[in-house]
C-alpha positions as CSV (number, residue, x, y, z in Angstrom):
1,M,3.0,-14.4,-152.7
2,E,3.0,-17.7,-151.0
3,L,0.1,-20.1,-151.7
4,V,-1.0,-22.4,-148.9
5,E,-4.1,-24.5,-149.1
6,G,-6.0,-22.0,-151.2
7,A,-4.9,-19.0,-149.1
8,R,-2.4,-16.3,-150.3
9,Y,0.2,-14.8,-148.0
10,L,2.4,-11.8,-148.9
11,R,6.1,-12.5,-148.5
12,K,9.1,-10.3,-148.9
13,I,11.5,-12.0,-151.4
14,A,15.1,-11.0,-150.6
15,N,16.7,-12.8,-153.5
16,V,15.6,-14.9,-156.5
17,S,17.4,-16.9,-159.2
18,S,16.4,-19.5,-161.7
19,T,17.2,-22.2,-159.2
20,G,16.2,-20.8,-155.9
21,M,15.1,-17.9,-153.8
22,V,15.2,-16.5,-150.3
23,F,12.2,-15.0,-148.6
24,E,11.6,-13.5,-145.1
25,D,9.3,-15.3,-142.6
26,R,9.8,-13.6,-139.3
27,L,7.1,-15.9,-137.7
28,G,9.4,-19.0,-138.2
29,G,6.9,-21.0,-140.3
30,G,9.4,-22.5,-142.7
31,R,11.0,-25.9,-142.0
32,P,13.7,-27.7,-144.0
33,G,12.2,-30.3,-146.3
34,E,8.8,-28.5,-146.5
35,L,7.3,-28.0,-150.0
36,V,6.2,-24.5,-150.8
37,E,4.4,-22.8,-153.7
38,F,4.8,-19.2,-154.7
39,E,3.1,-17.0,-157.3
40,L,5.6,-14.4,-158.7
41,P,4.6,-11.4,-160.8
42,H,5.7,-10.9,-164.4
43,R,6.5,-7.5,-165.8
44,G,4.2,-6.2,-168.6
45,G,1.0,-7.6,-167.2
46,E,1.7,-11.2,-168.1
47,E,0.1,-13.9,-165.9
48,P,2.1,-14.6,-162.7
49,V,4.3,-17.6,-162.7
50,R,3.8,-20.4,-160.1
51,V,6.9,-21.7,-158.6
52,L,7.3,-25.0,-156.6
53,G,10.2,-25.6,-154.3
54,E,11.6,-27.1,-151.2
55,V,12.8,-25.3,-148.1
56,V,16.5,-26.1,-147.7
57,R,17.6,-23.7,-144.9
58,V,16.0,-21.4,-142.3
59,S,18.1,-18.8,-140.5
60,K,17.5,-17.5,-137.0
61,A,16.8,-14.1,-138.5
62,G,13.8,-15.5,-140.4
63,Q,15.3,-16.0,-143.9
64,V,14.0,-19.0,-145.7
65,A,16.1,-20.5,-148.6
66,V,14.1,-22.5,-151.2
67,R,15.4,-24.7,-154.0
68,I,13.1,-24.2,-157.0
69,D,11.9,-27.4,-158.8
70,S,14.4,-27.7,-161.7
71,T,11.7,-28.9,-164.1
72,L,10.1,-25.5,-164.0
73,P,12.8,-23.0,-164.9
74,V,12.2,-19.3,-163.9
75,D,13.1,-16.5,-166.2
76,V,14.2,-14.0,-163.6
77,D,14.7,-11.2,-166.1
78,R,10.9,-11.1,-166.7
79,L,9.9,-11.1,-163.0
80,G,8.7,-7.9,-161.2
81,G,5.6,-5.8,-160.9
82,S,2.5,-6.4,-158.8
83,I,-0.1,-9.1,-158.3
84,D,-3.8,-8.3,-157.7
85,L,-4.9,-9.4,-154.3
């Protein structure tokens, strides 16, 4: 889920690692250099983890590549599940 000025937007994440992720944005909203914030679900009912990153690439097909802030490592093995809307 992408967080933008207090609003929450569902995004389909195509790929995630401890250093980056790719999500789909068919409306073409992402721009290289833009800072983004995401809330990713944890398995087992733990609190979602907030991830900060910078858009590094946007494809014509709507795939947005984000480099995750290296000071906030993401344990990808614990990600998954749902987030209450």
